[in-house]
Every structure is written in C-alpha cells, then in structure tokens.
CHARMM internal coordinates of N, CA and C (Angstrom, degrees):
IC EDIT
DIST 1 N 1 CA 1.4484
DIST 1 CA 1 C 1.5323
ANGL 1 N 1 CA 1 C 111.13
DIST 1 C 2 N 1.2931
ANGL 1 CA 1 C 2 N 115.55
DIHE 1 N 1 CA 1 C 2 N -50.75
DIST 2 N 2 CA 1.4589
ANGL 1 C 2 N 2 CA 119.15
DIHE 1 CA 1 C 2 N 2 CA -176.21
DIST 2 CA 2 C 1.5247
ANGL 2 N 2 CA 2 C 111.05
DIHE 1 C 2 N 2 CA 2 C -60.83
DIST 2 C 3 N 1.3103
ANGL 2 CA 2 C 3 N 116.84
DIHE 2 N 2 CA 2 C 3 N -44.35
DIST 3 N 3 CA 1.4587
ANGL 2 C 3 N 3 CA 119.34
DIHE 2 CA 2 C 3 N 3 CA 179.52
DIST 3 CA 3 C 1.5209
ANGL 3 N 3 CA 3 C 111.07
DIHE 2 C 3 N 3 CA 3 C -65.73
DIST 3 C 4 N 1.3372
ANGL 3 CA 3 C 4 N 116.85
DIHE 3 N 3 CA 3 C 4 N -44.69
DIST 4 N 4 CA 1.4696
ANGL 3 C 4 N 4 CA 120.35
DIHE 3 CA 3 C 4 N 4 CA -179.27
DIST 4 CA 4 C 1.5218
ANGL 4 N 4 CA 4 C 111.49
DIHE 3 C 4 N 4 CA 4 C -65.10
DIST 4 C 5 N 1.3375
ANGL 4 CA 4 C 5 N 117.19
DIHE 4 N 4 CA 4 C 5 N -42.80
DIST 5 N 5 CA 1.4607
ANGL 4 C 5 N 5 CA 121.22
DIHE 4 CA 4 C 5 N 5 CA -173.67
DIST 5 CA 5 C 1.5255
ANGL 5 N 5 CA 5 C 114.30
DIHE 4 C 5 N 5 CA 5 C -83.75
DIST 5 C 6 N 1.3206
ANGL 5 CA 5 C 6 N 117.52
DIHE 5 N 5 CA 5 C 6 N -27.00
DIST 6 N 6 CA 1.4652
ANGL 5 C 6 N 6 CA 118.72
DIHE 5 CA 5 C 6 N 6 CA -176.48
DIST 6 CA 6 C 1.5215
ANGL 6 N 6 CA 6 C 114.05
DIHE 5 C 6 N 6 CA 6 C -122.09
DIST 6 C 7 N 1.3107
ANGL 6 CA 6 C 7 N 116.54
DIHE 6 N 6 CA 6 C 7 N -60.66
DIST 7 N 7 CA 1.4611
ANGL 6 C 7 N 7 CA 120.39
DIHE 6 CA 6 C 7 N 7 CA -170.46
DIST 7 CA 7 C 1.5185
ANGL 7 N 7 CA 7 C 113.42
DIHE 6 C 7 N 7 CA 7 C -59.63
DIST 7 C 8 N 1.3160
ANGL 7 CA 7 C 8 N 117.41
DIHE 7 N 7 CA 7 C 8 N -38.61
DIST 8 N 8 CA 1.4600
ANGL 7 C 8 N 8 CA 119.34
DIHE 7 CA 7 C 8 N 8 CA -177.72
DIST 8 CA 8 C 1.5307
ANGL 8 N 8 CA 8 C 112.51
DIHE 7 C 8 N 8 CA 8 C -81.08
DIST 8 C 9 N 1.3293
ANGL 8 CA 8 C 9 N 118.19
DIHE 8 N 8 CA 8 C 9 N -10.13
DIST 9 N 9 CA 1.4618
ANGL 8 C 9 N 9 CA 120.92
DIHE 8 CA 8 C 9 N 9 CA -176.48
DIST 9 CA 9 C 1.5284
ANGL 9 N 9 CA 9 C 114.09
DIHE 8 C 9 N 9 CA 9 C -111.79
DIST 9 C 10 N 1.3301
ANGL 9 CA 9 C 10 N 116.55
DIHE 9 N 9 CA 9 C 10 N -13.22
DIST 10 N 10 CA 1.4564
ANGL 9 C 10 N 10 CA 118.41
DIHE 9 CA 9 C 10 N 10 CA -173.05
DIST 10 CA 10 C 1.5221
ANGL 10 N 10 CA 10 C 111.53
DIHE 9 C 10 N 10 CA 10 C -126.53
DIST 10 C 11 N 1.3135
ANGL 10 CA 10 C 11 N 115.51
DIHE 10 N 10 CA 10 C 11 N 154.36
DIST 11 N 11 CA 1.4451
ANGL 10 C 11 N 11 CA 122.55
DIHE 10 CA 10 C 11 N 11 CA 172.47
DIST 11 CA 11 C 1.5255
ANGL 11 N 11 CA 11 C 106.30
DIHE 10 C 11 N 11 CA 11 C -117.06
DIST 11 C 12 N 1.2994
ANGL 11 CA 11 C 12 N 117.00
DIHE 11 N 11 CA 11 C 12 N 126.77
DIST 12 N 12 CA 1.4617
ANGL 11 C 12 N 12 CA 121.67
DIHE 11 CA 11 C 12 N 12 CA -178.42
DIST 12 CA 12 C 1.5260
ANGL 12 N 12 CA 12 C 109.34
DIHE 11 C 12 N 12 CA 12 C -101.79
DIST 12 C 13 N 1.3189
ANGL 12 CA 12 C 13 N 115.08
DIHE 12 N 12 CA 12 C 13 N 131.66
DIST 13 N 13 CA 1.4644
ANGL 12 C 13 N 13 CA 120.65
DIHE 12 CA 12 C 13 N 13 CA 179.72
DIST 13 CA 13 C 1.5230
ANGL 13 N 13 CA 13 C 111.57
DIHE 12 C 13 N 13 CA 13 C -74.66
DIST 13 C 14 N 1.3251
ANGL 13 CA 13 C 14 N 116.17
DIHE 13 N 13 CA 13 C 14 N -38.90
DIST 14 N 14 CA 1.4702
ANGL 13 C 14 N 14 CA 120.18
DIHE 13 CA 13 C 14 N 14 CA -176.74
DIST 14 CA 14 C 1.5207
ANGL 14 N 14 CA 14 C 109.75
DIHE 13 C 14 N 14 CA 14 C -136.66
DIST 14 C 15 N 1.3113
ANGL 14 CA 14 C 15 N 115.22
DIHE 14 N 14 CA 14 C 15 N 162.93
DIST 15 N 15 CA 1.4568
ANGL 14 C 15 N 15 CA 120.29
DIHE 14 CA 14 C 15 N 15 CA 175.93
DIST 15 CA 15 C 1.5250
ANGL 15 N 15 CA 15 C 109.99
DIHE 14 C 15 N 15 CA 15 C -63.60
DIST 15 C 16 N 1.3229
ANGL 15 CA 15 C 16 N 117.17
DIHE 15 N 15 CA 15 C 16 N -38.44
DIST 16 N 16 CA 1.4720
ANGL 15 C 16 N 16 CA 121.24
DIHE 15 CA 15 C 16 N 16 CA 179.09
DIST 16 CA 16 C 1.5276
ANGL 16 N 16 CA 16 C 110.61
DIHE 15 C 16 N 16 CA 16 C -60.79
DIST 16 C 17 N 1.3156
ANGL 16 CA 16 C 17 N 117.34
DIHE 16 N 16 CA 16 C 17 N -44.33
DIST 17 N 17 CA 1.4650
ANGL 16 C 17 N 17 CA 121.34
DIHE 16 CA 16 C 17 N 17 CA 178.57
DIST 17 CA 17 C 1.5341
ANGL 17 N 17 CA 17 C 110.24
DIHE 16 C 17 N 17 CA 17 C -61.33
DIST 17 C 18 N 1.3099
ANGL 17 CA 17 C 18 N 116.46
DIHE 17 N 17 CA 17 C 18 N -45.66
DIST 18 N 18 CA 1.4636
ANGL 17 C 18 N 18 CA 120.54
DIHE 17 CA 17 C 18 N 18 CA 179.12
DIST 18 CA 18 C 1.5222
ANGL 18 N 18 CA 18 C 110.57
DIHE 17 C 18 N 18 CA 18 C -60.89
DIST 18 C 19 N 1.3014
ANGL 18 CA 18 C 19 N 117.63
DIHE 18 N 18 CA 18 C 19 N -44.05
DIST 19 N 19 CA 1.4606
ANGL 18 C 19 N 19 CA 122.17
DIHE 18 CA 18 C 19 N 19 CA -179.75
DIST 19 CA 19 C 1.5262
ANGL 19 N 19 CA 19 C 111.18
DIHE 18 C 19 N 19 CA 19 C -61.72
DIST 19 C 20 N 1.3198
ANGL 19 CA 19 C 20 N 117.54
DIHE 19 N 19 CA 19 C 20 N -43.46
DIST 20 N 20 CA 1.4641
ANGL 19 C 20 N 20 CA 121.34
DIHE 19 CA 19 C 20 N 20 CA 179.42
DIST 20 CA 20 C 1.5324
ANGL 20 N 20 CA 20 C 111.32
DIHE 19 C 20 N 20 CA 20 C -63.84
DIST 20 C 21 N 1.3097
ANGL 20 CA 20 C 21 N 116.77
DIHE 20 N 20 CA 20 C 21 N -44.34
DIST 21 N 21 CA 1.4676
ANGL 20 C 21 N 21 CA 120.71
DIHE 20 CA 20 C 21 N 21 CA -177.99
DIST 21 CA 21 C 1.5235
ANGL 21 N 21 CA 21 C 110.72
DIHE 20 C 21 N 21 CA 21 C -68.96
DIST 21 C 22 N 1.3184
ANGL 21 CA 21 C 22 N 117.08
DIHE 21 N 21 CA 21 C 22 N -41.25
DIST 22 N 22 CA 1.4672
ANGL 21 C 22 N 22 CA 120.71
DIHE 21 CA 21 C 22 N 22 CA 178.63
DIST 22 CA 22 C 1.5223
ANGL 22 N 22 CA 22 C 109.95
DIHE 21 C 22 N 22 CA 22 C -65.27
DIST 22 C 23 N 1.3196
ANGL 22 CA 22 C 23 N 118.04
DIHE 22 N 22 CA 22 C 23 N -41.80
DIST 23 N 23 CA 1.4609
ANGL 22 C 23 N 23 CA 121.76
DIHE 22 CA 22 C 23 N 23 CA 178.24
DIST 23 CA 23 C 1.5258
ANGL 23 N 23 CA 23 C 110.66
DIHE 22 C 23 N 23 CA 23 C -61.34
DIST 23 C 24 N 1.3183
ANGL 23 CA 23 C 24 N 116.89
DIHE 23 N 23 CA 23 C 24 N -42.78
DIST 24 N 24 CA 1.4697
ANGL 23 C 24 N 24 CA 121.50
DIHE 23 CA 23 C 24 N 24 CA 177.53
DIST 24 CA 24 C 1.5311
ANGL 24 N 24 CA 24 C 110.55
DIHE 23 C 24 N 24 CA 24 C -63.09
DIST 24 C 25 N 1.3201
ANGL 24 CA 24 C 25 N 116.73
DIHE 24 N 24 CA 24 C 25 N -43.40
DIST 25 N 25 CA 1.4590
ANGL 24 C 25 N 25 CA 120.62
DIHE 24 CA 24 C 25 N 25 CA 179.91
DIST 25 CA 25 C 1.5295
ANGL 25 N 25 CA 25 C 111.08
DIHE 24 C 25 N 25 CA 25 C -63.61
DIST 25 C 26 N 1.3155
ANGL 25 CA 25 C 26 N 117.60
DIHE 25 N 25 CA 25 C 26 N -42.34
DIST 26 N 26 CA 1.4666
ANGL 25 C 26 N 26 CA 120.99
DIHE 25 CA 25 C 26 N 26 CA 179.13
DIST 26 CA 26 C 1.5224
ANGL 26 N 26 CA 26 C 110.26
DIHE 25 C 26 N 26 CA 26 C -61.76
DIST 26 C 27 N 1.3273
ANGL 26 CA 26 C 27 N 118.17
DIHE 26 N 26 CA 26 C 27 N -40.45
DIST 27 N 27 CA 1.4637
ANGL 26 C 27 N 27 CA 121.49
DIHE 26 CA 26 C 27 N 27 CA 175.53
DIST 27 CA 27 C 1.5212
ANGL 27 N 27 CA 27 C 111.25
DIHE 26 C 27 N 27 CA 27 C -61.30
DIST 27 C 28 N 1.3312
ANGL 27 CA 27 C 28 N 116.26
DIHE 27 N 27 CA 27 C 28 N -44.58
DIST 28 N 28 CA 1.4617
ANGL 27 C 28 N 28 CA 121.03
DIHE 27 CA 27 C 28 N 28 CA 177.06
DIST 28 CA 28 C 1.5270
ANGL 28 N 28 CA 28 C 110.80
DIHE 27 C 28 N 28 CA 28 C -60.51
DIST 28 C 29 N 1.3280
ANGL 28 CA 28 C 29 N 116.41
DIHE 28 N 28 CA 28 C 29 N -47.71
DIST 29 N 29 CA 1.4602
ANGL 28 C 29 N 29 CA 121.33
DIHE 28 CA 28 C 29 N 29 CA -176.89
DIST 29 CA 29 C 1.5221
ANGL 29 N 29 CA 29 C 111.22
DIHE 28 C 29 N 29 CA 29 C -62.25
DIST 29 C 30 N 1.3135
ANGL 29 CA 29 C 30 N 116.50
DIHE 29 N 29 CA 29 C 30 N -40.59
DIST 30 N 30 CA 1.4667
ANGL 29 C 30 N 30 CA 120.46
DIHE 29 CA 29 C 30 N 30 CA -175.49
DIST 30 CA 30 C 1.5245
ANGL 30 N 30 CA 30 C 114.37
DIHE 29 C 30 N 30 CA 30 C -84.22
DIST 30 C 31 N 1.3189
ANGL 30 CA 30 C 31 N 118.38
DIHE 30 N 30 CA 30 C 31 N -16.81
DIST 31 N 31 CA 1.4647
ANGL 30 C 31 N 31 CA 120.12
DIHE 30 CA 30 C 31 N 31 CA -175.27
DIST 31 CA 31 C 1.5279
ANGL 31 N 31 CA 31 C 115.18
DIHE 30 C 31 N 31 CA 31 C -119.02
DIST 31 C 32 N 1.3270
ANGL 31 CA 31 C 32 N 117.55
DIHE 31 N 31 CA 31 C 32 N -36.35
DIST 32 N 32 CA 1.4639
ANGL 31 C 32 N 32 CA 118.82
DIHE 31 CA 31 C 32 N 32 CA -169.87
DIST 32 CA 32 C 1.5245
ANGL 32 N 32 CA 32 C 114.91
DIHE 31 C 32 N 32 CA 32 C -119.08
DIST 32 C 33 N 1.3105
ANGL 32 CA 32 C 33 N 118.57
DIHE 32 N 32 CA 32 C 33 N -22.00
DIST 33 N 33 CA 1.4626
ANGL 32 C 33 N 33 CA 121.39
DIHE 32 CA 32 C 33 N 33 CA -176.67
DIST 33 CA 33 C 1.5272
ANGL 33 N 33 CA 33 C 110.33
DIHE 32 C 33 N 33 CA 33 C -70.77
DIST 33 C 34 N 1.3357
ANGL 33 CA 33 C 34 N 116.28
DIHE 33 N 33 CA 33 C 34 N 137.31
DIST 34 N 34 CA 1.4585
ANGL 33 C 34 N 34 CA 120.92
DIHE 33 CA 33 C 34 N 34 CA 177.35
DIST 34 CA 34 C 1.5250
ANGL 34 N 34 CA 34 C 109.58
DIHE 33 C 34 N 34 CA 34 C -71.68
DIST 34 C 35 N 1.3212
ANGL 34 CA 34 C 35 N 116.46
DIHE 34 N 34 CA 34 C 35 N 134.42
DIST 35 N 35 CA 1.4616
ANGL 34 C 35 N 35 CA 122.47
DIHE 34 CA 34 C 35 N 35 CA -179.07
DIST 35 CA 35 C 1.5271
ANGL 35 N 35 CA 35 C 109.24
DIHE 34 C 35 N 35 CA 35 C -117.10
DIST 35 C 36 N 1.3030
ANGL 35 CA 35 C 36 N 116.62
DIHE 35 N 35 CA 35 C 36 N 130.72
DIST 36 N 36 CA 1.4616
ANGL 35 C 36 N 36 CA 119.92
DIHE 35 CA 35 C 36 N 36 CA 178.82
DIST 36 CA 36 C 1.5278
ANGL 36 N 36 CA 36 C 110.97
DIHE 35 C 36 N 36 CA 36 C -64.09
DIST 36 C 37 N 1.3107
ANGL 36 CA 36 C 37 N 117.60
DIHE 36 N 36 CA 36 C 37 N -31.10
DIST 37 N 37 CA 1.4682
ANGL 36 C 37 N 37 CA 120.47
DIHE 36 CA 36 C 37 N 37 CA 179.99
DIST 37 CA 37 C 1.5286
ANGL 37 N 37 CA 37 C 112.52
DIHE 36 C 37 N 37 CA 37 C -71.83
DIST 37 C 38 N 1.3234
ANGL 37 CA 37 C 38 N 116.43
DIHE 37 N 37 CA 37 C 38 N -11.94
DIST 38 N 38 CA 1.4721
ANGL 37 C 38 N 38 CA 121.36
DIHE 37 CA 37 C 38 N 38 CA 178.77
DIST 38 CA 38 C 1.5263
ANGL 38 N 38 CA 38 C 110.46
DIHE 37 C 38 N 38 CA 38 C -111.68
DIST 38 C 39 N 1.3017
ANGL 38 CA 38 C 39 N 116.35
DIHE 38 N 38 CA 38 C 39 N 31.15
DIST 39 N 39 CA 1.4701
ANGL 38 C 39 N 39 CA 122.27
DIHE 38 CA 38 C 39 N 39 CA -179.87
DIST 39 CA 39 C 1.5230
ANGL 39 N 39 CA 39 C 112.37
DIHE 38 C 39 N 39 CA 39 C 58.97
DIST 39 C 40 N 1.3367
ANGL 39 CA 39 C 40 N 115.84
DIHE 39 N 39 CA 39 C 40 N 41.99
DIST 40 N 40 CA 1.4733
ANGL 39 C 40 N 40 CA 123.20
DIHE 39 CA 39 C 40 N 40 CA 178.19
DIST 40 CA 40 C 1.5280
ANGL 40 N 40 CA 40 C 113.01
DIHE 39 C 40 N 40 CA 40 C 61.26
DIST 40 C 41 N 1.3211
ANGL 40 CA 40 C 41 N 116.37
DIHE 40 N 40 CA 40 C 41 N 30.79
DIST 41 N 41 CA 1.4600
ANGL 40 C 41 N 41 CA 122.03
DIHE 40 CA 40 C 41 N 41 CA 173.65
DIST 41 CA 41 C 1.5224
ANGL 41 N 41 CA 41 C 108.92
DIHE 40 C 41 N 41 CA 41 C -109.12
DIST 41 C 42 N 1.3314
ANGL 41 CA 41 C 42 N 115.33
DIHE 41 N 41 CA 41 C 42 N 157.59
DIST 42 N 42 CA 1.4564
ANGL 41 C 42 N 42 CA 118.59
DIHE 41 CA 41 C 42 N 42 CA 171.49
DIST 42 CA 42 C 1.5288
ANGL 42 N 42 CA 42 C 107.38
DIHE 41 C 42 N 42 CA 42 C -77.68
DIST 42 C 43 N 1.3203
ANGL 42 CA 42 C 43 N 118.24
DIHE 42 N 42 CA 42 C 43 N 159.98
DIST 43 N 43 CA 1.4599
ANGL 42 C 43 N 43 CA 119.16
DIHE 42 CA 42 C 43 N 43 CA 177.53
DIST 43 CA 43 C 1.5305
ANGL 43 N 43 CA 43 C 112.74
DIHE 42 C 43 N 43 CA 43 C -56.11
DIST 43 C 44 N 1.3176
ANGL 43 CA 43 C 44 N 117.39
DIHE 43 N 43 CA 43 C 44 N -37.42
DIST 44 N 44 CA 1.4751
ANGL 43 C 44 N 44 CA 120.45
DIHE 43 CA 43 C 44 N 44 CA 178.49
DIST 44 CA 44 C 1.5271
ANGL 44 N 44 CA 44 C 111.00
DIHE 43 C 44 N 44 CA 44 C -65.13
DIST 44 C 45 N 1.3224
ANGL 44 CA 44 C 45 N 117.00
DIHE 44 N 44 CA 44 C 45 N -43.61
DIST 45 N 45 CA 1.4627
ANGL 44 C 45 N 45 CA 120.95
DIHE 44 CA 44 C 45 N 45 CA 178.75
DIST 45 CA 45 C 1.5262
ANGL 45 N 45 CA 45 C 110.90
DIHE 44 C 45 N 45 CA 45 C -65.87
DIST 45 C 46 N 1.3094
ANGL 45 CA 45 C 46 N 116.81
DIHE 45 N 45 CA 45 C 46 N -41.61
DIST 46 N 46 CA 1.4628
ANGL 45 C 46 N 46 CA 121.23
DIHE 45 CA 45 C 46 N 46 CA 179.81
DIST 46 CA 46 C 1.5278
ANGL 46 N 46 CA 46 C 110.35
DIHE 45 C 46 N 46 CA 46 C -62.94
DIST 46 C 47 N 1.3163
ANGL 46 CA 46 C 47 N 116.53
DIHE 46 N 46 CA 46 C 47 N -43.92
DIST 47 N 47 CA 1.4747
ANGL 46 C 47 N 47 CA 121.32
DIHE 46 CA 46 C 47 N 47 CA 178.61
DIST 47 CA 47 C 1.5273
ANGL 47 N 47 CA 47 C 110.73
DIHE 46 C 47 N 47 CA 47 C -61.04
DIST 47 C 48 N 1.3232
ANGL 47 CA 47 C 48 N 116.96
DIHE 47 N 47 CA 47 C 48 N -44.86
DIST 48 N 48 CA 1.4685
ANGL 47 C 48 N 48 CA 120.44
DIHE 47 CA 47 C 48 N 48 CA 179.31
DIST 48 CA 48 C 1.5369
ANGL 48 N 48 CA 48 C 110.72
DIHE 47 C 48 N 48 CA 48 C -63.31
DIST 48 C 49 N 1.3350
ANGL 48 CA 48 C 49 N 117.12
DIHE 48 N 48 CA 48 C 49 N -42.48
DIST 49 N 49 CA 1.4621
ANGL 48 C 49 N 49 CA 120.59
DIHE 48 CA 48 C 49 N 49 CA 179.02
DIST 49 CA 49 C 1.5259
ANGL 49 N 49 CA 49 C 111.52
DIHE 48 C 49 N 49 CA 49 C -65.36
DIST 49 C 50 N 1.3212
ANGL 49 CA 49 C 50 N 115.52
DIHE 49 N 49 CA 49 C 50 N -40.08
DIST 50 N 50 CA 1.4502
ANGL 49 C 50 N 50 CA 120.24
DIHE 49 CA 49 C 50 N 50 CA 179.92
DIST 50 CA 50 C 1.5351
ANGL 50 N 50 CA 50 C 110.71
DIHE 49 C 50 N 50 CA 50 C -65.17
DIST 50 C 51 N 1.3225
ANGL 50 CA 50 C 51 N 116.73
DIHE 50 N 50 CA 50 C 51 N -42.82
DIST 51 N 51 CA 1.4742
ANGL 50 C 51 N 51 CA 120.80
DIHE 50 CA 50 C 51 N 51 CA 179.67
DIST 51 CA 51 C 1.5338
ANGL 51 N 51 CA 51 C 111.44
DIHE 50 C 51 N 51 CA 51 C -66.06
DIST 51 C 52 N 1.3414
ANGL 51 CA 51 C 52 N 115.93
DIHE 51 N 51 CA 51 C 52 N -33.06
DIST 52 N 52 CA 1.4644
ANGL 51 C 52 N 52 CA 120.36
DIHE 51 CA 51 C 52 N 52 CA -179.75
DIST 52 CA 52 C 1.5262
ANGL 52 N 52 CA 52 C 111.93
DIHE 51 C 52 N 52 CA 52 C -76.48
DIST 52 C 53 N 1.3222
ANGL 52 CA 52 C 53 N 115.78
DIHE 52 N 52 CA 52 C 53 N -15.77
DIST 53 N 53 CA 1.4651
ANGL 52 C 53 N 53 CA 120.04
DIHE 52 CA 52 C 53 N 53 CA 177.16
DIST 53 CA 53 C 1.4757
ANGL 53 N 53 CA 53 C 110.09
DIHE 52 C 53 N 53 CA 53 C 95.81
END
COOR INIT
IC SEED 1 N 1 CA 1 C
IC BUILD
C-alpha cells in the first residue's frame, strides 16, 4: 500500500519531508481509510459501532 500510494507517485526533496508525509499517510490509513475487512468502515467508525453494540 505505502509503495503504491506514495513512493511510486511522489518525489521527496528531503528525508524530513518524506518522514512527515509517510507519518501523515500512516495516520490516515490507520484511522480514516475505509477497510474492506471492517465492512467498508474506517477503523474509527468500526470502533464506534462496536462500542455502541
């Protein structure tokens, strides 16, 4: 995912820039991106639904 979504599409000027963008992407992937394994919900939405019962 990371290579397909970032590395193959972007050119990073510095290591710091790459680190910031990768960190942002990981946050997006883990919190907001829809996952087929979670019934097309984001992890945050799935957690809220699970807690609500």
